[in-house]
N, C-alpha and C positions, 0 to 999 in steps of 0.2 A: 877690332877694326874703329875706326872714328865714329865719333856719333854716339856711344852708348849711354855716355852720360845724361844725353836728354830724354832716355826711353824713361817710361814711368812704367810701375808695377801693373800687371795686368789684375784686376778683381776677380775674387773667386766669390761664387755666389753660392750657397747652400741650396742644392734641390728642395724644392717644398714637393708634400706626400699628396702627389695630383695622379690619380693612376693613369691615366688614358693621353695625358700630355706631355710632351719632349720638353723634361725639364732642363732651365740653366744651369749649367754647372760653374762656368767661366765665360769673363771676356777679354780678349786680347785689344789693347789699344796702341796708341802714339805713334800712329803711322803717319806720315806728309800726304799720303795720296791712296788712292783706293789700292785695295789687296787685289790683284788679276786671279790668284790661285792661292789655296793653302790647305792642305793637307793633316790630317792625325797621324803620329807616327804608332804603329802597330807595336804591341808590348812596351810601349814606354808614354810616360805622361809627358808628351810634348806635340808639338806644331811646327809644321815648315811652310812658311809664307814667301810668296813672289810678290813685290807691290810695284806700281808704275811710280812709285817714288825712287825707283832703281835700286832698291835692297831685295837681299836675300837674307831671311832671319829664320835661325830656330830657336824657339820658346821650348824650355823645358819647367815644367811643375817643379819649384823647391820645395822643402818641407815645410814653409811657412801654408801652403797651397797658392802660392802665387806664383804665375809665370815669368821668366826673366830669359832674357835672350840670351843662349851659351853662345850664339855665332849672329854678328851682326855686320855684312859683305854688301859695302854700298859699290856697284860696278863702276869702275873710273872712266868709262865710258858715257854717253849723253842719250842713250838709248834705255827704255823702257822695258820691266819685264811684263811680257805680255801673258805669259802660260808657263807651265812646267807639270814634268813627269817624274812621279819619285817611286824608284822600286827597292823595300825594305830589305829584299834578300841580300842584292850588292850594294845597299845605300848609294846607289846611283841616282844623283839627281839634275835631269835635262830641264834647262831652263829654256822657252823661247823669247826671242828678243824681237822688239819694233825697229822702225829705223835709226841708223847711227853707227857710226864705229865699233869696232870692236876690241873692247879694253879689259884684259884678264888681270889679278891683280899678281901672278906670278911673274918671273923676271922674264923666263924665257919666251911666255905668252905675249909679255910686251913689247918685244924683239918682233912677235909677229906681227902684231898689230897696227905696227908702222907702214906695213907694206901691203896690207890688205884695205880691199874699199870699204865704203861706208852701205854695206848689205845690211839686210835681217838675218839673222843667223840666230841659230840655237846652242848652247852651250851643255858641256859636261860637268858635272864636279862629281867628287868622292866624298864622303862623310864619314869620319872616323867612327869607332866601336863607341863612342862614349856621344858622339854629337856636338865634341866640341872645337871641332876645325873641320875647314871645307878646303879641299883641293881641288884646281882647276884638273880638268883631265883630257877634254878634247873641244875644239868649237868645228862647227859645219855652217856653212853657208849654202843653204837650199832654195831660198828663195828671195824675190824680188820685191815682196810686200813685209805685212806685219805678220808675224807667227800667229797663228791663231790655234791649234793646237798640237801638242807635242808627245808620244805614243812610246815607249820603251818596251817591248816584247822579250822578255828574259829568253823564253825556249827556243826562238828565231835567232837571238843576237841580233835584233833590228832595232831600228828606231824611227819610226812614223814619225811625219807631220806634215800637216797642213797649212798654207796661208793666202793671206789676203792674194795674194797674184794668181789665184786659182789653179793653184799646182800641190799635187800631192804627191810626195816624197819618201822614199825611204832606203837607209842608210846600211851596212853593215858598224856597228856598234864595235866592234874589234878592230876592224881596220881604216873606219873614216869613209869609208868608198860609198860613193852614192851607186845602190843596186837599179835602181830603176824611177820616174816620174809619170804621172799621169795628169793630163789635162782636165779640169772641172768643168763645168757648165758654170757655175759661179761661186764663189770665194766661201772655203768652207770652213764649217762651225760647230762640226760634231765627229767626230770618229771613234770608230770599236776594231777592234779584231777578233776573231776567233781563230785560236790557235791549231784547233784538232784538223779546220779546211782551208787555213789559211785563206779567210774571206776576211778583206778590209770592207768596215759599212762606211762609207763616207756621207754624211747629211749636208746640204750645201742652203745657200740663201734663196734659190731658187724655190725652195721646196721641196727637192727631190731628194731621195734616197740611192745613193747606186752600189752596188755588189760588184767588188773586184777580187779576184782570186790572181793572189801574189805568188810570183816563185823568184827563185833566186837574182834573177836578172830582168826580170820582165813579169808584166802582169796582164791579164784577159779582162773584159768585161762580161760579168755573170750575167746580171739583169739591172733594170732601174726601175723604181716605183714612186709613185706621189700621190698624197692621201690630203695636205695639208693646204690650206690656202693663203701661210703666211711661210716665212722662212724657217728652216729646221734650225733649232738653236741647241739642242740636247739630245745625245744618243745614250743607250744605255742597253748593253749587250748579257742577255742570261743564257751562259753555253750549257746550262744545264737541263731548260726547256727550248734550248733554241729557240727563243723570242726576240726580238728585237722591239724597244720601246723607242719611241720620237717623240718630242716637245716641240713646240713651233711657236712663234711671236703671234699666232691666232689663237692663243691660249689652251690648245688642245693639244692633248696626250693619243699617240696612235701605237698599238701593240700588234705587230706585224710576226705574223707565226711563220716563221724563216722554215721550222722544222718539219712542220703539217703537210709542207709542198702543195697548198689548197686554197692559197692566198687568202686566210683569213686574216680581217683586221679590225680589231676593236680599239673603238672610240673611248676616250677618260674625257670628260669634261668636266672639270673642278677648280678649274681656275681664271681669276676676273684680268690676268694680264700675262704678259709673254712669260713662258716656263722658262726657265733659265738653267734647272738642273733636274737630271734624273739617277737615283740609283736606285738599285735592286739588290734587297735582304734576302738571299734563299733560303738562310734556313728558318725564315718566318713567313715566306712567300707575301714579301710587301713589297710595293715598290715606291718609294718616297721623292715625291717632285717636290719643287717649290716656283714661286713665280716672282719677277719683279717689283711687285705689290708686295713682298714681304711673306706672301701665303706658303704654309707648307703645308703639305696634303700626304697622308699616308694610305696608303691603298690598299686593301686587303684581296690579293690574287690566288686566295686559296678556294676562288669560288666560282662555279661554270658562267661563263660571263657569253654574252648574244652580239652578234654584230647587230649596227643599226642598218636598217633595210634602204636599199636604194630610193631614192626618190623619184615617183612616177608620173610621168608627164599625162599633162589631159587639158583640154579647152574649157572645160567645165567641173562643175566639184562633183568628187565622185562618192557623195554622200548625197545632195540635195538637186543635183545635176544642174543648177545654176551655173548659166556662162559666166568664164573669167574676162576681163574687161578689153582682151584682144580678140575675143571671138566674137566677131560684128555679124555676122552670118544667123548663129542665134539669138544674139542680142537682138538683130530686127525681127527674126520671126517671132519671137517669146516677148516682143516689146518692154523687156524687162534691162534694166541697167547690170552692165558687168562689174563683177567684184573682184576685188583682189585675190591671189593663189596664195596659200599657205600651205605649209607639209607636217602631218601627222607622226612625231618623232619615232610613235611604237610602230606603224604598219607603212609608213612610208608614202599613203594617200593622198594626193592632191586635194585640198577640202578649201572651202570658205571659210571666211570667221567666224559666222553663226554655229557654222558646223564643229568647230576647234576652238571654243570659248573656255574650254577648261585647262588646265595645267598640272602637271604631277612629274614627281621623281623618278625615274626608271634605273635604279643605280646598277642593276646586272645589265645594262645596255650602257654605263659608264657617264649615266645623266644623275647627278649628284645635286643639282641645282634642277628646278622645275622648269619644263619645257610645254612647248604645246602639243598636245593631244587632240585626237576627233573624240569626241562625245561618247563613240562606241568603245575605243580604247580606254577610255578615263572608266567607264562602267567595268572593265575588266580587270582593270591593276588592284590587287589587292593591298591590305597592309604589310603583308610578308613581301608582296613584290618592291615596298617601298621602304623596307627597311635599307640604310646607308651600308655600302661598305667600305667608306672612307672616313677618316677623320680628320678635322681641319684645326689647323693651327696660324697664330700669329709670331712669326719672329720679330717684330717690333722694329726690320730696317729692310731695307731696299736691298734682296738680295743680289749679287753679282755671280756669286760662286757657291758650289755646295760638296761636300764631300761626306760620305759615310764609311767606317770604322767599321767593319763586321765581327771584329774577334769581342771589340766590349758594346757594340751597339749604337755608340757615342755620333751625333749628327753635329758637321761645322759646317759653317755659313760665314761668308765675307759680305759687307755691304757696302753701299754706297757713303756711308757713314764713316767710314775706314774703321772700323771695327768689326772683329772676327771675332766670334759666338761660338761656343764648345756644349751641345746638349746632349743630354743622355736621351738619343732617339727612340731606338726600341731596346725593349729588354732583351738581358743575354742571354736566359733562358725562358720559354714561355710554356704553359702544361694548356694540352687543349685537351676537353672531355672529350671520351670514347662518343658517347652520348649526342655529344653536338659541338664539331671538329670546325665551328664558323665562329665560335666564341673563345676567348681566351681567358684567363682568371689567374689570380694567386695561386703560389704553391701553400697550401696552409699544413695544417693536420689531419694525419690519415687520408691524405687527399691522393688521387691515383687517376694518371692521365698518358697521354702521349707525350712525351718531351722534344722539344729539338732544341739543340743547344749549339753556338757559334764560340768554341773555344778555342784551346792551342790545338787539341785533339780532331779529329775528323767529325763531321756531326752523323749524329747518332740521333735513333728514333727509341724510343719502348716506354718502359712503366718507370714510375717513380713511386716511391713509397716516403714516407716521412718519418720521426723518432717513434711514435706511438705503433709502427708498423712493424718495429725491428724486434720486439720483446720476444715473442714466445714462439714454440716451436711450429705450431701452424703455421705463422706468419710465416718463416723462414720456409716452411716445406711448398706453402702456396706459390710464393715467392719463385723458388726452384722449379715448381710445375709450370708458372706462366713463361720463366725463360725456358724452358726446354720447348715447350709450344711455341715461342716468338720466333727461337735460333732454326727450328724445323719451318719457319717464312722466311728465313735469310734475312730475319730483323734483331741487329743488335739489341741489346736489354742492356740499360742502365739503370741501377740504383741508387737512389741517393739519399745520403745517412745525414740529417742535420746536425752542427756540431752547436748551432747556435737557433733558438728560437724565435728569432727574428723575422718574422717574413711578411712582417706590416711595409706599407706602400711607403718608399723610401727607403728603408732599411736594406742591411748588406747581410748576406748571409755566409758563412763559411762552412764548406762539406766536403765530405770525401763520396767516392763513387766507386761501384764495382760494375765493370763491365762485362759481359760474358761475349766471350771468343767464338768465331766459326768453327774452332774444335772443340767447344763444348767446355772450353776449360775456363775458370772464373780467374779476370786478374787480379792483382794486390789492389788493396786501398791506396787511391793517392789524390792529392786536394784537386780541386775541380772549380774554376770559376767563383775563386775566392774573393773577388770583389766586383761590384758594378751589377750586383741584381737588382733589378725593379722589375714589378710585376705591367701588366699591359694598363 
C-alpha cells in the first residue's frame, strides 16, 4: 500500500541489566496520529497496530533488529480506526471504526460501500501466515456511535462489540448475523468475556459494571455492581481465579471476587492518574496496570490481600469524642468548636485530624502510597506490614493502550506521543524459593525452587536444578525421589538443564527440559524457552 516510503525504521534498544525494571526493547515510530490499539503477535517478532491516522500496520522485526512494516494499509474511507481485536489462531483481525463511510480495498467490498450509509462499523480482515498480506473478510454495521471495544470469541464464534451509542452487541462471526443487543446505562469503555459461563462483563462511563449471560439469540441481566467514583476505563478477567479487575478514572483498581460469591472487593491504590489498561499474568500471578501519566505498576497478587473497611458514620470523633462541625447540639453543650471529619483507612473509624495525624502505607489493603490512619492503627502497623507488594515504573510517555503477551512476558504500550514501546515486562520463567514464596530471584547454579513457566507448553510447576545438580548418581536419585513425591501430589515436575551458564541479569539461556508425565514416564529432552529469559 501507499505511504511506505515515508515510514522510518523503528529503533531497537538494547535492554539494560536492571533486575526489577521492565527493560525497553524497541520503539516504533512514524505514525501520523495516535495509535488506538496495538498488540504483540505471539510466537513472532511482530506488532499489529491500528491508528487514528486511518492505517492498519503489521510490523515485523528484521534480521537487523529493526521493525519494518510488512503491511501498511490505509483505509480508503475517512473513518478513524478506534479499536482492534486480534486472534492469533485464526489470524482474524477485527477493527472498530469511528464515524464515516465504509471503504475496503477489495473491489467487491468497494462496490458494497457505495450503497451503505456512513455509520460507525467494525471490519474483519484475515492475515496471511507470513503476515505480509491483509485480506478483507466482512463488514459489520453494529453501532450508531464510535466503536469502543471489539472482542472476538473463537470458542463461540462470536464477535462482541460496544459503542458510544450505549449498545453492546454480539454477532455470529461465521454468518455475520447480529445475534443480540443490550442497552447499557452509559457508553461502554471496558469489555471482557468468560467462555465457560458465557458471561460478558461490561464496564461503562457511569462507573458501573454489568454482568450479562449471553445465549445464541438473547441475553439476561445477571447483576450490576459499582465501586468506583469515576468512569470504568479498563477491565481484565482472570478465568482461573474467577476474578475481575476494573480500572477507573478515579485512579483506583478494584479486584472483584466473582467466583467466591461473597461480594469481596479489594481496592488497589497505586496510580496518580486515570487507569488506562489492565493485564493479568497468570503464570506469575501479577497484575500489570498503567495510567495516562505514563506510570506502570506491577502488582504481586500471590499474597493474601484484605478488604478496605467500610467508613463508619459518627457525629463525633470515635477516638476523643470531640464533636464534628455539624453536631451543633454537642458543640453547644460542650462549648467546643466543631472539627472536620476524617476516616482511618485501616479501621474505617470516623476521627478528627488530631487523632489521625500519622500516615502509612498499607500494601495488603492496596494502599501503596501513604494514607491517613488513626494513631492507634499507626502503632499497630509493623515494618513487615509496610513491605510493598507492587513495583512502579515510568514508561516516559502518556499511555493510551497497553497489551501484555504472556508467552514472552513482553509488554507493549502506545502513547499520545504517537510512539509504540515494547518492553520486557515480566520474565518468562521465575523461581520462587519454597522457604519464601513471595520473593522471586534469578536461577543460579545449584538453585532449587518452584518453577512457573509461560511457554508454548502448558503451565507447569515443580523443581528446577542447574548443571551442577546433574552430575552424580546421588543427584539423579534425589531428582527421581522428588519427582515421585511431587507426582503423588498431582504436580508436574520439570527439570532444567542449562546449556549455557549465562544466568546474569539481561542474559539469555538456552536449555532443555524433562517433564514428568502423569503416567510416571519421563518425556524426551526438548528445547524450552530458548530466548527471552530475564530475572525479576
